[in-house]
C-alpha positions in Angstrom: 6.5 -93.7 -33.5 3.7 -91.7 -32.1 2.2 -88.7 -33.9 -0.4 -87.6 -31.4 2.1 -85.5 -29.4 1.1 -82.3 -31.1 -2.3 -82.4 -29.5 -0.9 -83.0 -26.0 1.2 -79.9 -26.6 -1.9 -77.8 -27.4 -3.8 -79.0 -24.4 -0.9 -78.0 -22.1 -0.7 -74.7 -23.9 -4.4 -73.6 -23.7 -4.3 -72.9 -19.9 -1.1 -70.8 -20.4 -2.9 -68.8 -23.2 -5.9 -68.3 -21.0 -3.8 -67.2 -18.1 -1.9 -64.8 -20.3 -5.1 -63.3 -21.7 -6.5 -62.8 -18.2 -3.2 -61.0 -17.1 -3.4 -58.8 -20.1 -7.1 -58.0 -19.4 -6.3 -57.3 -15.7 -3.4 -55.0 -16.7 -5.6 -53.0 -19.1 -8.2 -52.7 -16.4 -5.7 -51.4 -13.9 -4.3 -49.0 -16.5 -7.7 -47.7 -17.3 -8.6 -47.1 -13.6 -5.2 -45.3 -13.2 -5.9 -43.1 -16.2 -9.3 -42.1 -14.9 -7.7 -41.0 -11.5 -4.8 -39.2 -13.3 -7.2 -37.4 -15.6 -9.2 -36.2 -12.7 -6.1 -35.0 -10.9 -4.9 -33.2 -14.1 -8.3 -31.5 -14.5 -8.2 -30.4 -10.9 -4.6 -29.0 -11.3 -5.5 -27.3 -14.5 -8.6 -25.7 -12.9 -6.4 -24.5 -9.9 -3.7 -23.1 -12.2 -6.3 -21.4 -14.3 -7.8 -19.7 -11.2 -4.2 -18.5 -10.2 -3.5 -17.2 -13.6 -6.8 -15.3 -13.7 -6.0 -13.9 -10.2 -2.7 -12.6 -11.6 -4.3 -11.0 -14.5 -6.8 -9.1 -12.5 -6.4 -5.6 -11.3 -9.0 -3.6 -9.3 -8.3 0.1 -8.2 -10.5 2.0 -5.8 -10.3 5.4 -7.6 -12.4 7.3 -5.0 -14.5 6.6 -1.9 -16.4 9.1 0.2 -19.1 9.1 2.8 -22.3 11.2 2.4 -24.3 11.0 5.6 -25.2 7.3 6.0 -24.1 6.5 2.4 -20.8 5.2 1.2 -20.0 5.8 -2.4 -17.1 4.0 -4.1 -15.7 4.4 -7.6 -13.6 1.5 -8.9 -11.8 0.7 -12.2 -10.5 -2.4 -13.8 -7.2 -2.0 -15.6 -6.6 -5.7 -15.7 -7.1 -8.3 -18.4 -10.3 -10.1 -16.9 -13.7 -8.8 -16.0 -14.4 -8.7 -12.3 -17.4 -9.3 -10.0 -17.2 -7.1 -7.0 -18.5 -9.3 -4.1 -18.2 -7.2 -1.1 -17.0 -3.8 0.4 -15.6 -3.7 3.9 -15.3 -0.7 6.2 -13.0 -2.0 9.0 -13.4 1.2 11.2 -17.2 0.4 11.3 -16.8 -3.3 11.2 -19.3 -3.2 8.3 -19.3 -5.6 5.5 -21.5 -4.7 2.5 -22.2 -7.8 0.6 -24.8 -8.0 -2.1 -25.3 -9.2 -5.5 -22.0 -9.0 -7.4 -21.5 -5.9 -9.6 -19.6 -6.5 -12.8 -16.6 -4.2 -13.7 -15.4 -4.8 -17.3 -11.8 -4.6 -18.4 -10.8 -1.0 -18.9 -14.0 0.3 -17.3 -14.6 2.4 -14.2 -17.9 2.3 -12.4 -19.6 3.8 -9.3 -20.7 0.8 -7.1 -24.3 0.8 -6.0 -24.6 3.3 -3.1 -24.1 1.5 0.2 -26.3 2.8 3.0 -26.0 2.0 6.7 -26.8 4.1 9.7 -23.5 3.2 11.4 -21.8 5.1 8.6 -22.9 8.4 10.3 -20.0 9.9 11.8 -17.4 8.1 9.8 -15.3 10.2 7.5 -14.1 9.8 4.0 -10.5 9.1 5.0 -11.6 5.8 6.7 -10.3 2.7 5.1 -12.4 1.0 2.6 -11.7 -2.4 1.1 -13.3 -3.7 -2.0 -13.2 -7.5 -2.7 -13.6 -9.0 -6.2 -13.3 -12.2 -8.1 -12.4 -12.9 -11.7 -15.9 -13.0 -13.3 -15.4 -16.5 -14.9 -14.8 -17.9 -11.4 -17.7 -16.1 -9.6 -20.6 -18.5 -8.8 -23.7 -16.6 -7.9 -25.3 -19.5 -6.2 -22.4 -20.1 -4.0 -20.4 -16.8 -3.7 -17.8 -18.3 -1.3 -16.7 -20.8 -3.9 -13.4 -19.8 -5.4 -12.9 -17.1 -2.8 -9.3 -18.1 -2.6 -8.8 -16.3 -5.9 -10.2 -12.9 -4.7 -8.4 -9.6 -5.1 -8.7 -6.7 -2.6 -8.3 -3.1 -3.4 -7.9 -0.4 -0.7 -8.9 3.2 -0.2 -6.8 5.1 0.6 -4.5 2.8 -1.2 -1.5 3.0 1.2 -3.2 1.3 4.2 -4.0 -2.4 4.5 -5.7 -4.4 7.2 -6.5 -8.0 7.9 -9.3 -9.9 6.1 -12.8 -9.3 7.0 
């Protein structure tokens, strides 16, 4: 009777163990790569949803707007839940877009925007449409103001008239 058969069995089993270990390692590698891509997608979706939520929680009201010679003066308030960065004022009648450094309007606050001067304002009247564009302050990027512009809110003066985007 031969007793060396146990060693032969281990020799045949070693390649199977190595192959099994390699399969487990490859599975873990694929799982890790999949997890990285899934985490990035989740982060992107969370950011998008956060922006949409902020947009829904914002409110901007143009309380008053009037033209004084070549100067447009606009008073806005923020009855929403998030601070806003006013990024532009558009006067469609004159085809003028005033865009400068963003002016912050805090929650529950009303402010006069910086006076907007332009010679083409002469002859316009205070009943002309004025549109004020703003972004939730956490989404505003001063180095790239167009970033996150899909979350902007627009307020109109007078409030009953709306036009297309500038």
